Each structure stands twice: as C-alpha cells, then as structure tokens.
N, C-alpha and C positions, 0 to 999 in steps of 0.2 A: 920587495913588498909582497910577494906572493904568500909569505908565511904571517901576514898581519892577522892577529886573532879578531880584531874589530871588523875587518873586512869580511872574514869567514862568518862572523855572527850575523852580518847584514845579509849575506847570501844565503844563510840557512833558513828553513821554513820556520816562521814565528811559532807555529803550534808545536813543532818538535822541540824547540828551545824552551818553550813554556812547559811542556810535558816533562823535560829533563830537569828544569828547575823545581817543579812541583815534586817530582820523585826524589830529588836531593834534599828538599825541605822535609818531606815525611820521614826519610831515613834519618835525618839528623834529630827529628824531635820524638820518634818512636822509642819507647822503652824496649829492651830486648824481651821477647816473649820466652816464657819458660818452655824448654824442649820437653821431650818425653821423660817421665819420671824414671828414675833408676829402678832396677829390678828389686832392690831391697825395699824401696818405698811401696812398690806394688804388693810385695809379699806381706808387709806390715799392714797395709790397708786391707788386704783380704783376710788377714788374721783378726783384725779389729772388727770387721763386719761379721765374721763368723762367730766371734766371742759375744758380740752384742746380740746376735740372734739366739744363740744358745742361752745367754743370761736372761733374755726376755721370756723365754719358754720356762726356764726354771723358776724364775720369780713368780710368774703366773701360776705354775703348779704349786709352789710353796705357799702363796697366798690363798689358793683354793683349798688346800689341805687344812690350813689354819681356820679358814671360814667353816669348813666342814666340821672340824673338831669342836669349835666353840658354838656353832649354830645348830649342829646335829642335822645337817642337810646332805649328808653323804649320799651319793657321789656327785651331786649337782654342782657344788661349789667348785670342786677341783676341775670338773669338765668345763664349766663356763669360764673360769679364769685361766685354764690351760689354752683354751681357744683364743681368748683375749691376749694372752701372752704370745701365742703363735702369730696373731694379727699385728701386734706391736712389733714383734721381731721382723716380720716382713716389711713394715713400714720403715724400720730402722735400716734395713738392708737397702731398700729403695732410695732412702735419703742419703746413705753413704755412697752409693753408686752414682748418684746424680749430684753429688757435691754439696747437698743441702745441709749436711751436718757440719760443715766447715765454718760457716759464717754464724754470727750471733742471730738468734731468732729463727734459725732453720731457713733462711732466705738465701737463694742463690746469689752469689756475687755478681754484680752487673759489670760488663766489660765497658771500659771507657770508650766513648765514641770519638 
C-alpha cells in the first residue's frame, strides 16, 4: 500500500497540489501562442512598410505639383504637401511597426485576459 496514489495525495502539501492543478488547467485551456514570425514574413513586412513610406511621399509630392499647376502657387503647394506626405509616411511606418495597421480601424488588437 505504499504506492497508493490517494495516500500520497493526502500526504502532499495542499498548496502544491492546488498549484499543479491550476497549472494543468491553464495549459489545457490556453491557445498556443504564435511563435516568432518566419524570416519571409519579416522581409515582406519591411518591404510593405518601406513601400507605404515611399508612396506617401510620392503622393504628397504629386498632389502638391498638381496644386501648384492649377492654382499657380509654385513652389508652396509642392513643399507643403511633400512635408505632409512625409509626415503621413512616418505615421504609416509607426503604425506598421506597432501592429496598428493590422486590425480594422487602426486599433491594436487586445490580448485576451
């Protein structure tokens, strides 16, 4: 009777058995977390962020050129909208690096508690 599991459970510290049961329950209910992204995903993400940054600057410069051409405000339209395009590009880079561009509405996904 020395190998009786019920007797061993009674002899064990109740806090240790409770901690083990809690650990087992958490392990059973947790969804597996995504591990590190493969190198290809990181490369694609970096390419996307770089392309968005360049596109924001080019769109700002293009709209500034059009504004200067039609309004006759050269060079102020292109300068102003180029600066705004640069700022929008920086904001897109920040959103991309922090994961804000992945969810609808540019809000970071909340982790389940």
